[in-house]
ZAKEVEX-545884 format. One record per residue (C-alpha): residue number from 1; residue in one letter; x, y, z. Coordinates in steps of 0.02 Angstrom, whole numbers. Example, Ala and Ser with C-alpha at 12.3 -4.5 7.8 and 13.67 -1.06 7.14 Angstrom:
{1,a,{615,-225,390}},
{2,s,{684,-53,357}},
END
This chain:
{1,m,{-262,1080,-1680}},
{2,q,{-126,1057,-1553}},
{3,p,{-148,917,-1427}},
{4,r,{-198,975,-1254}},
{5,l,{-95,928,-1104}},
{6,p,{-178,826,-968}},
{7,k,{-274,925,-838}},
{8,n,{-148,893,-698}},
{9,a,{10,885,-805}},
{10,f,{101,1018,-702}},
{11,v,{60,929,-541}},
{12,y,{125,766,-611}},
{13,l,{287,850,-667}},
{14,l,{316,920,-493}},
{15,i,{287,751,-414}},
{16,l,{406,670,-539}},
{17,a,{543,799,-503}},
{18,a,{524,774,-316}},
{19,s,{532,586,-337}},
{20,i,{691,597,-441}},
{21,a,{774,710,-313}},
{22,l,{728,596,-170}},
{23,f,{791,444,-264}},
{24,y,{953,531,-308}},
{25,s,{984,588,-131}},
{26,l,{955,414,-62}},
{27,f,{1027,306,-197}},
{28,a,{1157,415,-283}},
{29,p,{1277,306,-381}},
{30,s,{1458,296,-331}},
{31,d,{1608,279,-446}},
{32,a,{1708,184,-315}},
{33,v,{1809,38,-367}},
{34,r,{1882,-11,-200}},
{35,e,{1862,76,-32}},
{36,i,{2011,98,84}},
{37,p,{2027,181,257}},
{38,l,{2092,359,281}},
{39,n,{2257,302,359}},
{40,k,{2293,205,200}},
{41,v,{2262,363,98}},
{42,a,{2385,455,209}},
{43,d,{2516,318,185}},
{44,y,{2498,328,-6}},
{45,i,{2520,519,0}},
{46,k,{2673,506,111}},
{47,d,{2747,374,-7}},
{48,g,{2718,491,-155}},
{49,k,{2611,365,-251}},
{50,v,{2458,474,-274}},
{51,e,{2437,540,-450}},
{52,t,{2268,624,-434}},
{53,l,{2156,657,-286}},
{54,t,{1977,722,-297}},
{55,l,{1871,785,-154}},
{56,s,{1678,783,-162}},
{57,n,{1546,880,-67}},
{58,n,{1483,728,25}},
{59,g,{1654,691,102}},
{60,s,{1706,556,-23}},
{61,i,{1888,548,-82}},
{62,t,{1939,474,-250}},
{63,l,{2124,444,-284}},
{64,t,{2226,370,-426}},
{65,l,{2394,284,-393}},
{66,y,{2534,246,-513}},
{67,s,{2645,99,-479}},
{68,d,{2759,11,-604}},
{69,g,{2671,96,-750}},
{70,d,{2493,41,-695}},
{71,r,{2358,150,-623}},
{72,y,{2243,99,-477}},
{73,r,{2086,190,-418}},
{74,y,{2027,193,-238}},
{75,t,{1896,283,-139}},
{76,s,{1881,332,41}},
{77,h,{1770,440,155}},
{78,k,{1808,572,286}},
{79,e,{1701,656,417}},
{80,p,{1597,789,329}},
{81,n,{1622,919,466}},
{82,i,{1815,905,468}},
{83,g,{1922,975,328}},
{84,f,{2031,864,219}},
{85,g,{2192,956,265}},
{86,e,{2155,944,450}},
{87,t,{2120,760,432}},
{88,m,{2281,726,339}},
{89,t,{2383,828,460}},
{90,a,{2317,725,603}},
{91,l,{2377,570,509}},
{92,g,{2555,640,488}},
{93,v,{2543,711,312}},
{94,t,{2647,869,289}},
{95,p,{2628,1006,156}},
{96,e,{2783,935,71}},
{97,h,{2693,768,54}},
{98,m,{2542,856,-23}},
{99,d,{2653,938,-153}},
{100,t,{2694,764,-223}},
{101,i,{2515,748,-287}},
{102,a,{2514,786,-472}},
{103,e,{2332,843,-475}},
{104,l,{2227,893,-326}},
{105,q,{2044,942,-358}},
{106,g,{1935,1021,-226}},
{107,p,{1747,997,-200}},
{108,k,{1652,1023,-360}},
{109,a,{1472,979,-389}},
{110,t,{1406,914,-553}},
{111,f,{1247,977,-633}},
{112,m,{1144,830,-570}},
{113,e,{1220,843,-396}},
{114,t,{1176,1026,-387}},
{115,w,{995,1001,-439}},
{116,g,{981,846,-332}},
{117,i,{1036,942,-179}},
{118,l,{920,1088,-216}},
{119,l,{769,977,-246}},
{120,a,{806,870,-94}},
{121,n,{808,1025,15}},
{122,f,{647,1090,-58}},
{123,i,{550,925,-62}},
{124,p,{438,971,88}},
{125,f,{393,1137,10}},
{126,i,{360,1056,-158}},
{127,l,{243,926,-82}},
{128,i,{149,1058,18}},
{129,g,{128,1162,-138}},
{130,v,{63,1014,-238}},
{131,f,{-62,973,-101}},
{132,l,{-126,1152,-93}},
{133,m,{-143,1163,-281}},
{134,f,{-240,999,-284}},
{135,m,{-359,1056,-148}},
{136,l,{-385,1224,-234}},
{137,r,{-422,1140,-399}},
{138,q,{-546,1024,-318}},
{139,a,{-631,1166,-228}},
{140,q,{-650,1264,-390}},
{141,s,{-714,1119,-494}},
{142,g,{-897,1090,-523}},
{143,n,{-893,909,-467}},
{144,n,{-827,950,-295}},
{145,q,{-801,796,-189}},
{146,a,{-680,861,-61}},
{147,m,{-795,1001,-2}},
{148,s,{-964,916,-23}},
{149,f,{-976,794,121}},
{150,g,{-1147,856,168}},
{151,k,{-1221,847,-8}},
{152,s,{-1341,707,-51}},
{153,r,{-1275,571,-165}},
{154,a,{-1445,526,-232}},
{155,r,{-1451,484,-416}},
{156,m,{-1590,571,-510}},
{157,v,{-1682,494,-657}},
{158,t,{-1801,606,-752}},
{159,g,{-1973,543,-792}},
{160,d,{-1977,607,-971}},
{161,r,{-1920,440,-1041}},
{162,p,{-1969,304,-918}},
{163,s,{-1863,150,-941}},
{164,t,{-1965,43,-820}},
{165,t,{-2154,24,-807}},
{166,f,{-2276,-97,-727}},
{167,e,{-2264,-205,-884}},
{168,d,{-2085,-245,-833}},
{169,v,{-2142,-305,-662}},
{170,a,{-2224,-476,-656}},
{171,g,{-2276,-594,-518}},
{172,a,{-2332,-457,-397}},
{173,e,{-2506,-406,-451}},
{174,e,{-2567,-363,-275}},
{175,a,{-2417,-251,-245}},
{176,k,{-2446,-162,-411}},
{177,q,{-2626,-129,-362}},
{178,e,{-2571,-50,-198}},
{179,l,{-2445,61,-286}},
{180,q,{-2565,109,-427}},
{181,e,{-2646,232,-307}},
{182,v,{-2479,319,-284}},
{183,v,{-2462,335,-472}},
{184,e,{-2638,406,-488}},
{185,f,{-2603,533,-351}},
{186,l,{-2447,596,-437}},
{187,k,{-2540,609,-602}},
{188,d,{-2705,679,-537}},
{189,p,{-2691,740,-356}},
{190,e,{-2856,836,-365}},
{191,k,{-2948,670,-378}},
{192,f,{-2899,633,-198}},
{193,t,{-2887,806,-121}},
{194,s,{-3063,852,-178}},
{195,l,{-3129,713,-65}},
{196,g,{-3019,763,79}},
{197,a,{-2909,610,59}},
{198,r,{-2726,614,105}},
{199,i,{-2607,510,3}},
{200,p,{-2481,412,106}},
{201,k,{-2318,506,129}},
{202,g,{-2215,349,129}},
{203,v,{-2228,174,59}},
{204,l,{-2124,34,135}},
{205,l,{-2084,-111,18}},
{206,m,{-2050,-270,116}},
{207,g,{-1989,-435,48}},
{208,a,{-1846,-558,32}},
{209,p,{-1692,-508,-69}},
{210,g,{-1721,-521,-255}},
{211,t,{-1911,-505,-252}},
{212,g,{-1909,-343,-353}},
{213,k,{-1924,-202,-226}},
{214,t,{-1807,-84,-319}},
{215,l,{-1885,-130,-486}},
{216,m,{-2058,-94,-417}},
{217,a,{-2004,80,-357}},
{218,r,{-1931,120,-528}},
{219,a,{-2092,60,-609}},
{220,v,{-2195,179,-502}},
{221,a,{-2086,325,-557}},
{222,g,{-2095,268,-738}},
{223,e,{-2285,252,-735}},
{224,a,{-2307,422,-653}},
{225,g,{-2180,506,-769}},
{226,v,{-2098,603,-627}},
{227,p,{-1916,623,-572}},
{228,f,{-1847,478,-472}},
{229,f,{-1713,500,-337}},
{230,s,{-1625,340,-289}},
{231,i,{-1507,319,-141}},
{232,s,{-1452,180,-26}},
{233,g,{-1470,192,162}},
{234,s,{-1285,161,188}},
{235,e,{-1240,316,84}},
{236,f,{-1306,431,219}},
{237,v,{-1184,380,353}},
{238,e,{-1000,431,350}},
{239,m,{-860,438,477}},
{240,f,{-889,624,502}},
{241,v,{-1019,676,630}},
{242,g,{-1171,763,558}},
{243,v,{-1139,715,377}},
{244,g,{-1288,595,370}},
{245,a,{-1411,723,436}},
{246,s,{-1344,853,314}},
{247,r,{-1366,734,168}},
{248,v,{-1544,697,221}},
{249,r,{-1585,884,223}},
{250,d,{-1505,908,52}},
{251,l,{-1600,759,-20}},
{252,f,{-1769,822,38}},
{253,d,{-1728,998,-23}},
{254,q,{-1691,928,-197}},
{255,a,{-1853,828,-192}},
{256,k,{-1956,982,-148}},
{257,r,{-1878,1082,-289}},
{258,n,{-1919,943,-414}},
{259,s,{-2093,898,-351}},
{260,p,{-2192,799,-398}},
{261,c,{-2062,664,-380}},
{262,i,{-2020,500,-295}},
{263,v,{-1879,473,-171}},
{264,f,{-1823,292,-158}},
{265,v,{-1716,239,-10}},
{266,d,{-1649,63,-33}},
{267,e,{-1601,-42,119}},
{268,i,{-1672,85,240}},
{269,d,{-1633,-33,385}},
{270,a,{-1452,30,372}},
{271,v,{-1507,193,455}},
{272,g,{-1682,150,515}},
{273,r,{-1644,22,649}},
{274,q,{-1714,44,823}},
{275,r,{-1632,185,921}},
{276,g,{-1550,169,1089}},
{277,t,{-1472,-1,1055}},
{278,g,{-1311,45,967}},
{279,l,{-1137,39,1035}},
{280,g,{-1126,229,1040}},
{281,g,{-1279,258,1150}},
{282,s,{-1408,381,1085}},
{283,h,{-1292,504,1000}},
{284,d,{-1210,402,864}},
{285,e,{-1210,459,684}},
{286,r,{-1339,331,626}},
{287,e,{-1468,388,753}},
{288,q,{-1442,571,708}},
{289,t,{-1474,526,526}},
{290,l,{-1633,433,573}},
{291,n,{-1694,579,678}},
{292,q,{-1668,696,530}},
{293,i,{-1769,579,417}},
{294,l,{-1912,581,541}},
{295,v,{-1907,771,553}},
{296,e,{-1905,793,364}},
{297,m,{-2051,674,338}},
{298,d,{-2152,768,469}},
{299,g,{-2106,933,386}},
{300,f,{-2188,891,221}},
{301,d,{-2337,1000,183}},
{302,t,{-2500,917,137}},
{303,d,{-2489,987,-38}},
{304,t,{-2309,931,-65}},
{305,k,{-2311,802,-204}},
{306,v,{-2163,701,-144}},
{307,i,{-2182,515,-109}},
{308,i,{-2050,423,-6}},
{309,i,{-2030,239,-53}},
{310,a,{-1914,134,53}},
{311,a,{-1863,-48,36}},
{312,t,{-1803,-172,166}},
{313,n,{-1792,-358,195}},
{314,r,{-1786,-335,383}},
{315,p,{-1945,-241,434}},
{316,d,{-1936,-318,608}},
{317,i,{-1786,-213,659}},
{318,l,{-1850,-44,599}},
{319,d,{-1882,93,726}},
{320,p,{-2068,105,773}},
{321,a,{-2063,293,742}},
{322,l,{-2035,258,557}},
{323,l,{-2187,145,545}},
{324,r,{-2316,254,630}},
{325,p,{-2457,335,528}},
{326,g,{-2401,496,446}},
{327,r,{-2232,427,395}},
{328,f,{-2230,257,312}},
{329,d,{-2419,240,308}},
{330,r,{-2427,98,184}},
{331,r,{-2331,-64,187}},
{332,v,{-2324,-171,31}},
{333,v,{-2263,-350,41}},
{334,l,{-2172,-424,-108}},
{335,d,{-2165,-610,-73}},
{336,k,{-2085,-749,-173}},
{337,p,{-2199,-783,-323}},
{338,d,{-2300,-940,-351}},
{339,w,{-2282,-1041,-510}},
{340,r,{-2400,-925,-605}},
{341,g,{-2298,-775,-550}},
{342,r,{-2137,-863,-597}},
{343,e,{-2208,-900,-770}},
{344,a,{-2252,-716,-793}},
{345,i,{-2077,-665,-737}},
{346,l,{-2000,-790,-858}},
{347,r,{-2099,-713,-1001}},
{348,v,{-2032,-541,-955}},
{349,h,{-1850,-598,-952}},
{350,v,{-1858,-700,-1114}},
{351,r,{-1914,-548,-1215}},
{352,g,{-1797,-521,-1359}},
{353,k,{-1712,-689,-1334}},
{354,p,{-1729,-826,-1466}},
{355,l,{-1812,-979,-1388}},
{356,a,{-1825,-1151,-1464}},
{357,p,{-2000,-1223,-1487}},
{358,d,{-1967,-1357,-1355}},
{359,v,{-1952,-1229,-1214}},
{360,d,{-2106,-1243,-1102}},
{361,l,{-2110,-1095,-983}},
{362,t,{-2255,-1166,-883}},
{363,t,{-2159,-1325,-843}},
{364,l,{-2003,-1225,-807}},
{365,a,{-2099,-1115,-685}},
{366,k,{-2162,-1268,-591}},
{367,q,{-1984,-1335,-579}},
{368,t,{-1919,-1179,-492}},
{369,p,{-2011,-1167,-324}},
{370,g,{-1941,-1036,-208}},
{371,f,{-1857,-938,-350}},
{372,t,{-1865,-748,-338}},
{373,g,{-1867,-629,-484}},
{374,a,{-1678,-608,-471}},
{375,d,{-1655,-797,-474}},
{376,i,{-1761,-812,-630}},
{377,e,{-1665,-673,-717}},
{378,n,{-1503,-763,-674}},
{379,l,{-1577,-926,-738}},
{380,v,{-1621,-853,-909}},
{381,n,{-1451,-771,-922}},
{382,e,{-1361,-934,-880}},
{383,a,{-1463,-1024,-1013}},
{384,a,{-1415,-893,-1143}},
{385,i,{-1231,-911,-1095}},
{386,l,{-1240,-1101,-1111}},
{387,a,{-1322,-1087,-1283}},
{388,a,{-1187,-966,-1341}},
{389,r,{-1051,-1081,-1273}},
{390,r,{-1123,-1223,-1379}},
{391,n,{-1131,-1111,-1534}},
{392,k,{-1321,-1119,-1543}},
{393,r,{-1430,-985,-1617}},
{394,v,{-1578,-1019,-1501}},
{395,i,{-1599,-1062,-1318}},
{396,g,{-1666,-1239,-1301}},
{397,a,{-1753,-1335,-1163}},
{398,l,{-1590,-1425,-1123}},
{399,e,{-1502,-1260,-1086}},
{400,m,{-1648,-1201,-980}},
{401,q,{-1648,-1363,-879}},
{402,e,{-1461,-1358,-853}},
{403,a,{-1471,-1176,-802}},
{404,v,{-1597,-1221,-666}},
{405,e,{-1478,-1352,-599}},
{406,r,{-1332,-1230,-604}},
{407,v,{-1429,-1101,-505}},
{408,v,{-1491,-1229,-377}},
{409,a,{-1336,-1338,-351}},
{410,g,{-1195,-1254,-445}},
{411,p,{-1106,-1306,-606}},
{412,e,{-1053,-1483,-641}},
{413,r,{-875,-1530,-592}},
{414,r,{-842,-1671,-716}},
{415,s,{-655,-1640,-702}},
{416,r,{-658,-1707,-525}},
{417,i,{-593,-1885,-534}},
{418,m,{-668,-2011,-413}},
{419,t,{-602,-2186,-383}},
{420,d,{-716,-2332,-421}},
{421,d,{-744,-2364,-236}},
{422,e,{-787,-2182,-202}},
{423,k,{-902,-2177,-353}},
{424,r,{-992,-2334,-293}},
{425,l,{-1009,-2260,-118}},
{426,v,{-1084,-2098,-187}},
{427,a,{-1202,-2199,-298}},
{428,y,{-1270,-2299,-150}},
{429,h,{-1285,-2141,-46}},
{430,e,{-1389,-2049,-176}},
{431,a,{-1488,-2207,-217}},
{432,g,{-1532,-2220,-32}},
{433,h,{-1605,-2043,-36}},
{434,a,{-1701,-2082,-195}},
{435,l,{-1769,-2249,-135}},
{436,v,{-1828,-2188,36}},
{437,g,{-1898,-2028,-39}},
{438,t,{-1998,-2125,-169}},
{439,m,{-2064,-2254,-45}},
{440,l,{-2126,-2127,83}},
{441,e,{-2299,-2051,63}},
{442,h,{-2274,-1868,106}},
{443,t,{-2109,-1827,20}},
{444,d,{-2096,-1724,-140}},
{445,p,{-2074,-1821,-303}},
{446,i,{-1894,-1855,-354}},
{447,h,{-1845,-1751,-505}},
{448,k,{-1666,-1808,-537}},
{449,v,{-1530,-1915,-460}},
{450,s,{-1348,-1888,-509}},
{451,i,{-1175,-1941,-452}},
{452,i,{-1090,-1798,-544}},
{453,a,{-1010,-1677,-422}},
{454,r,{-1093,-1506,-415}},
{455,g,{-1027,-1364,-310}},
{456,m,{-968,-1438,-146}},
{457,a,{-1082,-1591,-160}},
{458,k,{-1018,-1755,-231}},
{459,g,{-1192,-1806,-289}},
{460,l,{-1368,-1739,-301}},
{461,t,{-1543,-1803,-265}},
{462,w,{-1664,-1668,-318}},
{463,s,{-1848,-1671,-270}},
{464,l,{-1978,-1545,-328}},
{465,p,{-2144,-1505,-242}},
{466,e,{-2301,-1529,-344}},
{467,d,{-2368,-1361,-285}},
{468,d,{-2313,-1207,-187}},
{469,r,{-2339,-1235,-2}},
{470,e,{-2307,-1120,144}},
{471,l,{-2364,-1238,282}},
{472,e,{-2286,-1405,325}},
{473,t,{-2370,-1547,417}},
{474,k,{-2289,-1656,550}},
{475,s,{-2301,-1809,438}},
{476,k,{-2212,-1722,295}},
{477,l,{-2072,-1658,406}},
{478,e,{-2046,-1832,478}},
{479,d,{-2036,-1905,302}},
{480,e,{-1912,-1771,250}},
{481,i,{-1799,-1818,396}},
{482,a,{-1810,-2002,348}},
{483,m,{-1768,-1961,166}},
{484,a,{-1619,-1856,219}},
{485,l,{-1556,-2005,322}},
{486,g,{-1583,-2126,178}},
{487,g,{-1406,-2100,113}},
{488,r,{-1328,-2141,282}},
{489,a,{-1443,-2293,300}},
{490,a,{-1391,-2359,127}},
{491,e,{-1206,-2343,171}},
{492,a,{-1231,-2440,333}},
{493,e,{-1334,-2575,245}},
{494,v,{-1215,-2606,99}},
{495,f,{-1042,-2571,169}},
{496,s,{-1072,-2602,355}},
{497,d,{-987,-2434,377}},
{498,i,{-1028,-2249,363}},
{499,s,{-938,-2102,282}},
{500,s,{-927,-1914,305}},
{501,g,{-1034,-1884,151}},
{502,a,{-1191,-1863,257}},
{503,s,{-1130,-1708,350}},
{504,s,{-1247,-1588,259}},
{505,d,{-1391,-1711,277}},
{506,l,{-1362,-1720,465}},
{507,r,{-1362,-1531,481}},
{508,k,{-1527,-1524,388}},
{509,v,{-1600,-1662,496}},
{510,t,{-1547,-1575,656}},
{511,e,{-1621,-1409,603}},
{512,i,{-1788,-1486,554}},
{513,a,{-1800,-1590,713}},
{514,r,{-1753,-1445,826}},
{515,a,{-1882,-1332,743}},
{516,m,{-2017,-1465,758}},
{517,i,{-1990,-1482,946}},
{518,k,{-1946,-1303,998}},
{519,q,{-2042,-1194,875}},
{520,f,{-2186,-1297,806}},
{521,a,{-2231,-1390,969}},
{522,m,{-2242,-1559,878}},
{523,s,{-2204,-1661,1033}},
{524,e,{-2348,-1738,1129}},
{525,s,{-2250,-1759,1289}},
{526,l,{-2190,-1577,1299}},
{527,g,{-2359,-1499,1267}},
{528,q,{-2417,-1352,1162}},
{529,r,{-2282,-1225,1195}},
{530,t,{-2124,-1157,1115}},
{531,f,{-1953,-1154,1193}},
{532,g,{-1823,-1017,1184}},
{533,q,{-1832,-839,1121}},
{534,k,{-1707,-777,994}},
{535,e,{-1613,-623,1046}},
{536,e,{-1528,-508,924}},
{537,l,{-1430,-347,929}},
{538,v,{-1533,-229,826}},
{539,f,{-1384,-130,764}},
{540,l,{-1310,-293,698}},
{541,g,{-1473,-360,631}},
{542,r,{-1443,-542,668}},
{543,e,{-1471,-668,803}},
{544,i,{-1329,-692,923}},
{545,s,{-1405,-794,1064}},
{546,e,{-1559,-881,1130}},
{547,q,{-1645,-836,1292}},
{548,r,{-1670,-992,1396}},
{549,d,{-1847,-979,1461}},
{550,y,{-1848,-1161,1520}},
{551,s,{-1761,-1262,1655}},
{552,e,{-1616,-1382,1639}},
{553,e,{-1737,-1528,1662}},
{554,m,{-1841,-1464,1516}},
{555,a,{-1682,-1441,1410}},
{556,a,{-1640,-1624,1441}},
{557,a,{-1818,-1672,1392}},
{558,i,{-1804,-1569,1231}},
{559,d,{-1640,-1656,1186}},
{560,h,{-1721,-1824,1221}},
{561,e,{-1869,-1784,1107}},
{562,i,{-1756,-1724,966}},
{563,k,{-1651,-1882,978}},
{564,a,{-1804,-1994,983}},
{565,l,{-1877,-1906,829}},
{566,v,{-1716,-1927,729}},
{567,d,{-1692,-2108,786}},
{568,r,{-1868,-2156,731}},
{569,a,{-1839,-2079,560}},
{570,y,{-1671,-2168,542}},
{571,d,{-1750,-2335,589}},
{572,r,{-1883,-2308,455}},
{573,a,{-1749,-2269,326}},
{574,k,{-1647,-2425,373}},
{575,e,{-1802,-2533,364}},
{576,l,{-1847,-2470,189}},
{577,v,{-1669,-2492,126}},
{578,g,{-1654,-2668,197}},
{579,t,{-1824,-2722,133}},
{580,h,{-1795,-2656,-43}},
{581,r,{-1611,-2697,-61}},
{582,t,{-1638,-2766,-236}},
{583,k,{-1718,-2603,-292}},
{584,l,{-1573,-2507,-215}},
{585,d,{-1448,-2609,-317}},
{586,e,{-1547,-2579,-477}},
{587,i,{-1541,-2392,-450}},
{588,v,{-1354,-2398,-416}},
{589,d,{-1322,-2498,-576}},
{590,a,{-1415,-2367,-676}},
{591,l,{-1317,-2225,-594}},
{592,l,{-1150,-2308,-623}},
{593,e,{-1195,-2335,-805}},
{594,r,{-1273,-2164,-848}},
{595,e,{-1216,-2055,-700}},
{596,t,{-1384,-1963,-702}},
{597,i,{-1563,-2026,-704}},
{598,d,{-1722,-1923,-697}},
{599,g,{-1877,-1954,-595}},
{600,d,{-1969,-2050,-730}},
{601,e,{-1822,-2168,-754}},
{602,l,{-1811,-2194,-566}},
{603,r,{-1995,-2239,-551}},
{604,a,{-1983,-2353,-703}},
{605,i,{-1839,-2448,-621}},
{606,l,{-1941,-2469,-462}},
{607,r,{-2096,-2528,-555}},
{608,q,{-1993,-2651,-660}},
{609,t,{-1912,-2723,-507}},
{610,e,{-2081,-2746,-422}},
{611,t,{-2147,-2850,-567}},
{612,q,{-1995,-2966,-575}},
{613,p,{-2020,-3136,-489}},
{614,a,{-1914,-3175,-339}},
{615,l,{-1765,-3286,-373}},
{616,g,{-1768,-3450,-279}},
{617,g,{-1623,-3559,-228}},
{618,i,{-1585,-3730,-293}},
END
C-alpha cells in the first residue's frame, strides 16, 4: 500500500513555492567582490584593462580586469531604464574603446532567476488561488467551521451508557430529591400528565463555584438515560450580529429532534444578565441571544419532553424574565456541604484509590470546613501525587493531612532561607496569634502553628471550627479581630517595634470591623441600621461603587466606631501577650526547635507553663 499524501499537500507546495520566490526576489545573492562607481568602469574600459564584462537583467555589471598578470573582479550598477551603451557614451566611452573588451556578455537570466521572476510576478495570483481552494475545501467538508457560525456548538452525550449517576453525587441530598422528579418525568411522563401536572420546563442550579452543578446535571441525564446536550453560555455570543440567536434556535431544534432529552447551559449568567444595562443599549448581541432563549422556552409544547437545566453562581444578576414561572420554574440550591456531606464526597473520590488503615475520613471531613466538592477532589488528587512522589503504594494519613494544608495555604517553601533574626520575628508573630487565639473564649481551636513559609505567607497559624456555622456572633467577631492582631501585639511587646508581616492580618481586621459596623449594625451608638448600598454594573457582574446613603457626619461617626472597635481588640491582644509573656517565649522556643507544632502540643505547652512555679529573685 502506497503512503497517502497529506490532505493539503498541494496547498503547502504552492505556499512553499511562493515563499521561495519572495525570498529570492528580496534577498537574491550577489557575486560581487567589490563595488565601484560607473565612472570608474568607464575609465577601465577607456584604459583597455577590461577582460570580460557581463550585464544582468537587474542592471548589475560584473567586470574582470587584467593587470600585471593578475585578475581583479568588480561589480557596479546602472539605472535599469537606461541602456548600457547609452550610459557609457555619456561617460566618454567610444565604440573603439568597447572593442578592447575581450568578452562582452549581454543580459542573460539563469534558471533560478527566470523562475524567481515568474513566481514573484504571480505571487498575488498564487495566494488568491490558495485562499479560494482553502475556502472551497472547507465549505465541502463535513466538519464545516467557516460556514457554520449559526450552528450550535452543544456537545451531545447519549444516554445509552450513562457515565454519571446520583451515586457519583454526594453531599447534596436535598438537591437530588428535587431533581428526582425531573428524572421520573423523563422516564414515566404519564404519571404526571394523567393528574394534569406540568413538569417544570427549566431547572436553575444555583451555588458557589465547585459545588457540583455541572455534575448534578450530568447525573440527571445519566439517571434518566436520555441524551444530554451541554453548552456554555459564553459559546452563544460571537462578534457577528445574530449568531447567538441562530445558535439558540439550532440548539432547541436539535433538542426537539432528540426528545426526550436534557439541555444543560452552564454559566447562563453570561447571556442571561438583566437587559437594558449594557454598553450597547438594548440591541447588543447578548440581549438578542437572551430574547431568543426566552422565545424558545415559551415555544415548547406541553408534551415536549425537553428539560432545560441551567447553572449559575450569580443568580442575583439574572434577568427577571428568565426566572418567572413557565421558564425556570424550579430553583435548586447547591450549597457548600457540611462535614457529613464532605465525608460522603470524600468516599466518592477515594473509590479505586488504595488508602492506608490510618486514614480517618470522618476526621478529615471535620478538618476541611468550607471545602466544596471540587476542593475535596483536588485534595484527594494532591494526596495521591504526594504518595507517588514518596514511592508509596498506599495513601496515608500524613499525605492526606499535608494535602489539606497545600490546598488551604499552598505548598511549603523550605528552600526559602530566612536569617535567624527574621526567623525569630516570624516565630513571635505566629506565637502571638496562637497565644491570643487560645486564651480567648470565642475563637476556634488552634490546629497547627508553623514558621515554614507557605505560598506568600512566611508563617501559618491555622484554626479549625468545631462545627459548621453560618452565623457569627458579635463576641466571636471581636475575638477574631483580637486574634488577628495578636501577631502585631507580640512584635511590639518583644521587639518594641513592628514589621510589615501583619499586612494581611490588618486587611482581615479592617474587613471584619467594617462589616460589623456597616452591614451587621453591631454598634450601639449608631443604632439598628445598615450603611451604604453596593452598586454594580450588571453586564460586568461585580461591584464597582457604594451608594452613600448617609451624611458626612455619619461617615465620620462610622470611621470613629471602626477605629474604636479595632483599638479595643488590639488593647486586649497586647494585654494578653504582656500578661503571658513566659508562655509566649515557651511557644517560640518550641517553634524554633521543631518549626511546626500542632494544637495538642500548643495546649500542652500552655498547661505545663501554668503549673510551673514562679521564679523569685534573690
